[in-house]
N, C-alpha and C positions, 0 to 999 in steps of 0.2 A: 116776707113773714108778713101776714094775717092778723088783724086786727086779734082774731082770736086767739090765737097763737102767743100774742107780743105779751109779755108780763107788765105789769102795772109796776113804773119806776117810784120810786121817790124822788124828787126836787134833786136833792144831792148826787144821788147816782143819776143822774139826767147831765148836774153839773161836770160830774166824772167823765162822761162818755165823750162831753164835748171839749173839755180841755186834751183828751189823751187824743183826739182827731189833728192837733195842733202839730203832733210832734210821733215818731215810730216807737218810743221808748219814754218809760216814767219812773223816778225812787219813789215811794212812799211818802217820802217827805217833799216832795217835787208836786204831788198831788192833791196833799192835806191841806186842809187849810189851819193856819195858825190856830183861827179861836176855837176851832175842833176839836173835841175830846178823842185823843187817837181809838179808844175801845170801838165808839161810836164810830167813827171813820172806815175801821177794820169790819165792822159789822156790813157798811154798803156794800164796799171790796169784794167780799165774801160774796156777796146777795149777787153782786154782777159776774160773777168767777160761777155762782149756780146755775144763771141763767145763759153759761154760756157766751158771752159777750166782753170778754177781759181776760187774759190770761196772765199768769204770774211764774217767774219761774223764782224758787228760792236761794239758788245758790248766788245768780246776780243782785237777787233784791229787785229785779226789773219787770216792770206792768206792760201790757198793750193791748190791743185790741185784736179779738178774735175776729175770725170772718165775718161772724155775726153782727157785732159791733162796727165792723166796719160798714156794714149794710145798713146798720140803723143811723150812723151819722153820716152818712154818704149821701141821706135824703130827708133823714130826720122823720121818717115814718112815723107814727103810731106814738110818740114820744107825748106826755104832756103839755099842752098847752098852755096860753089865758081862755078861758072860757072853752076848755077844752080841741080849740083849734087844733088840727094838725098844722106842725112848724114844717115850712117851707127853706130847701136851703140853697142859696145858689154859689160859684167860684167866679170872679173876677179877676183879670190880668191888669193891670195897672203897668203896661208897657211906653217907657219914656226914652228919646234919643233927641240929643241936641236940643234941649225944651221942647219938644213935642211930645204929645200921646199918640196910641195908635189907636184909633177912633173906630167902632163900625155903623154904619147908619143900617138898620133893620129894614129884612123885605118881606116879613110877618108881619100880620097882624097877632094880637091886639096891639104891638107897640109900631106898627107899619109907620117907616121915616122916623122914626125916633135917632138919636144918636149917644153911643156913649161907649165907654168902654168892652173890652170883650169880655162877654160868657163864656161860661166853660160846660162841657157835658159831662156830667160825673157818671164815673162805673161804680157801680155800686158794692163789686169786690174787689176794690183797690183803698188805697190811701187816699185822702183830696188831694195831698201834695204830690203824689204820682201824676194823678187827674190833672193837677194843673200843668205840669211840668210836659205831659202826652201834650196836650194843647195849645203850648209855646211850640212845640215842635209842629204841630200840625200847621198850625200858624206861617211855619216856614223860618222860623228864629230861633235861635239857641240861648240860652244864658242862663242864671243864675237865679235862682225866684227868689224870691223872701216872703213870710208870712206876715205881714204889719198890720192889719187891719180883720176885726171882724164888726160888723157893724149889723147890729141888733135891731130889726125896723116892726115895729107895731104900726099898720093900717088900717084908719078907723074912719067908719063912713062918716056923713053929715051928722046924721044923731048921736054920734060919738060910740057907738060901739065897735067892737073890732073888725075888722073885715080880712086880716092877713096877721101871720106874725111870720116872721121870714128872720132868716141870719146870711151876710153873703161875704164868706173869707174873700180876702183881698189879698193877691197876690204881688207883689214888686218884681219888676227889673229894670234896670237900666242899661242902655248903650248894649243892646242883643246884638249878637250876630246873627247876616244873613238877612234878608229883603222878605217882606210879608207878602203874603198873595194877595191878588186885588179883590178878590172874593173869596169867601165861605160858607156853611151853611145859614150863619146869621144876617151877611150882608155884604154891604160894600167897605173894605177896610181904606181908609187912607189917614195920613198923620194931623193932627191939628194940633196949635198952641191948646193949654188950656181956655185963653180967652176965647179962643176959635171955637172952640166946643159950646163951649156955654153961650156963645150967640146963635147957636143953633134954635133954628124955627121948634126944638121941639126934643127935649133930654129927659132923660130920670131925672124925677125929683132926690133921688138921694146924689146924683150926680154931682153935684155943687160942695156937698159934704165931705164929698169923699176927695178932692182934688184940693179943697181948703185941707185937706189933712195930708196929702202926701207933698203939697207943694210950700206947705207954711216952711216957715226959717228953723224949726225945731225938728221936722223930722228927720228920723234916725233908723236907715235901711234894717238896723241892729235891734230897733226897738219893737215893742207890741202893744197894740191898744185895744182896747175891746168898748166900744162905743153903742148905746143902745138910744133910740130916736123914735118920737112917734111922727106921723106922716095924715096927713089929711089925704082919701079918693073924692072925687066927683060920684063915684057909684053909688 
């Protein structure tokens, strides 16, 4: 979907699309913020339907992403962001077994040698959850995935200007069946304790925050949270 063809979205419409990416169907009251007037919210839903980004079944009352909406959500291309930056979106798998995490050491620049959780290649014409499940299978593993964390990241340069605005959808699974491959397109795979991963020579600047969330005593795999955080970059 090119910029010339993509409609300008209101921030409320953007938030609706992001929320609808977390599961296949929603009802009106599950989507509408409590403080928003219902008539105003209907307007935004109607606009998204007119743009061909969402679909609605009147009989069941359910809303879901249309193919165009799936494509937009899969990449967040052309969506308005801070300082008009294109929003980048990534998927990440937090795979845990016997106190260890499946980690990958990257073999490609610009993060050559960095160690972190496996990232997922997104497919533009399918739901994010399906992309995560396919990626788990490609690793040689089978298990139930839960979406527990969305990490919104603002990367700022030394002069405090925004360099990147990105979202990471993080899916969790524990004690999956099977044995992971030793290598994949991203790099070399191995099991590490959270402490070992953080002792690596180089790891992503968000890794510590992700580990602290999933390893906290209060973590519940049936819960969901969105965290927004700023990071500094040397570039």
